[in-house]
C-alpha positions as CSV (number, residue, x, y, z in Angstrom):
1,M,22.4,-6.9,15.6
2,R,21.9,-9.8,18.4
3,Y,24.2,-9.8,21.3
4,L,24.7,-13.4,22.6
5,L,26.1,-14.0,26.3
6,L,27.3,-17.7,25.7
7,D,27.9,-18.6,29.2
8,R,29.5,-17.2,32.9
9,M,32.1,-19.1,34.7
10,D,31.8,-18.3,38.4
11,L,35.4,-18.2,39.5
12,S,34.5,-18.5,42.9
13,L,32.3,-21.6,42.7
14,D,33.9,-22.9,39.7
15,T,30.3,-23.7,37.7
16,Y,28.7,-22.2,34.4
17,S,25.5,-20.8,34.2
18,T,22.8,-20.7,31.3
19,T,23.1,-18.8,28.1
20,Q,21.1,-15.5,28.0
21,T,20.2,-13.6,24.5
22,I,20.0,-9.9,24.7
23,N,18.4,-8.7,21.1
24,I,19.4,-5.3,20.4
25,T,17.5,-3.8,17.3
26,G,18.8,-1.1,14.8
27,G,21.7,-1.8,12.8
28,E,23.6,1.5,14.2
29,N,23.5,0.0,17.9
30,R,27.0,-1.4,18.1
31,A,27.5,-1.3,21.8
32,Y,25.5,-2.9,25.1
33,T,26.0,-2.5,28.5
34,L,25.8,-5.7,30.5
35,T,24.4,-5.1,34.1
36,E,23.6,-6.8,37.5
37,L,26.6,-9.0,36.8
38,R,28.7,-10.8,39.0
39,P,32.0,-9.5,40.6
40,Y,35.2,-11.9,39.8
41,T,33.4,-13.8,37.3
42,N,34.4,-14.7,33.5
43,Y,31.7,-13.5,30.9
44,T,32.2,-15.2,27.5
45,V,30.2,-13.5,24.6
46,T,29.8,-13.7,20.8
47,V,27.7,-11.4,18.7
48,S,25.7,-12.1,15.5
49,A,24.0,-10.0,12.8
50,Y,20.7,-10.5,11.7
51,N,18.4,-8.9,9.0
52,D,15.0,-10.1,7.6
53,A,16.8,-12.8,5.4
54,G,18.0,-14.4,8.9
55,T,21.1,-14.6,11.4
56,G,24.4,-14.5,10.3
57,P,27.3,-16.5,11.7
58,T,28.7,-15.6,15.4
59,S,32.0,-13.9,16.3
60,D,34.5,-15.8,18.1
61,N,34.2,-16.2,21.5
62,R,35.5,-13.3,23.9
63,T,35.7,-13.6,27.5
64,Q,36.2,-11.0,29.9
65,Q,36.5,-11.1,33.8
66,T,34.6,-8.5,35.8
67,E,36.7,-6.6,38.6
68,Q,36.9,-7.8,42.5
69,A,34.5,-6.6,44.9
70,E,34.1,-6.5,48.7
71,P,32.9,-9.5,50.2
72,T,29.3,-9.3,50.5
73,S,29.1,-11.8,53.7
74,S,31.2,-12.0,57.0
75,P,33.2,-14.4,58.4
76,E,30.8,-16.9,60.7
77,N,31.2,-19.4,63.6
78,I,33.5,-17.4,65.7
79,T,34.9,-19.5,68.3
80,F,37.4,-18.9,71.1
81,S,40.3,-21.3,72.3
82,S,43.3,-21.7,74.3
83,V,41.5,-19.3,76.8
84,K,44.4,-18.2,79.5
85,A,44.9,-15.2,82.1
86,R,46.3,-13.1,79.0
87,S,45.5,-14.5,75.8
88,L,42.9,-16.3,73.9
89,T,42.7,-17.8,70.2
90,V,39.8,-16.5,68.2
91,S,39.0,-18.5,65.1
92,W,36.4,-18.1,62.6
93,D,35.2,-19.7,59.1
94,E,35.9,-18.4,55.6
95,V,33.4,-16.2,53.7
96,P,31.6,-18.5,51.7
97,P,33.2,-18.7,48.3
98,S,30.2,-17.3,46.5
99,E,30.3,-14.0,48.8
100,Q,34.0,-13.5,48.7
101,N,34.1,-11.5,45.4
102,G,37.9,-12.1,44.8
103,P,40.7,-13.4,47.0
104,I,40.2,-12.7,50.6
105,T,43.7,-11.4,51.5
106,G,43.0,-10.5,55.2
107,Y,40.4,-9.8,58.0
108,L,40.2,-7.2,60.4
109,L,39.4,-8.2,64.1
110,Y,38.2,-5.9,66.5
111,Y,37.8,-6.5,70.3
112,T,36.9,-4.6,73.2
113,N,37.7,-4.7,77.0
114,T,33.9,-4.9,78.4
115,T,35.3,-4.4,81.8
116,F,37.3,-1.5,81.1
117,P,36.3,-0.3,77.7
118,D,39.2,0.2,75.0
119,T,38.6,-0.7,71.5
120,I,41.5,-2.0,69.6
121,N,41.8,-3.1,66.0
122,I,44.0,-5.5,64.4
123,I,44.3,-6.2,60.9
124,I,45.6,-9.8,59.9
125,H,47.3,-9.9,56.5
126,S,47.3,-13.3,54.8
127,H,50.7,-14.5,53.4
């Protein structure tokens, strides 16, 4: 049986990749685990069988999205603004789309008073 991976749609980048073909020998083998896939990505597959006479028709396309995973990169370009005696605003760039691995639903902001050490954790949820 020949297992044909037609294409991959990367949801975070809205792009397509190239086709990969996996040759599975032995007619009794009717399952194969695809590995090293990207999180939160659509994969479309078709399957065709072959024998000594050639390759038969392909199945209909089937698409499945992989699950989300934790982001593989952190926010960058942290900046401070509106610095006052008792407050300041912290801002940052989003995690690059190719590293989000699903929708970002919030951020954890950690800060420490380095003059009088106390650590406070703040959870920021997206609306």
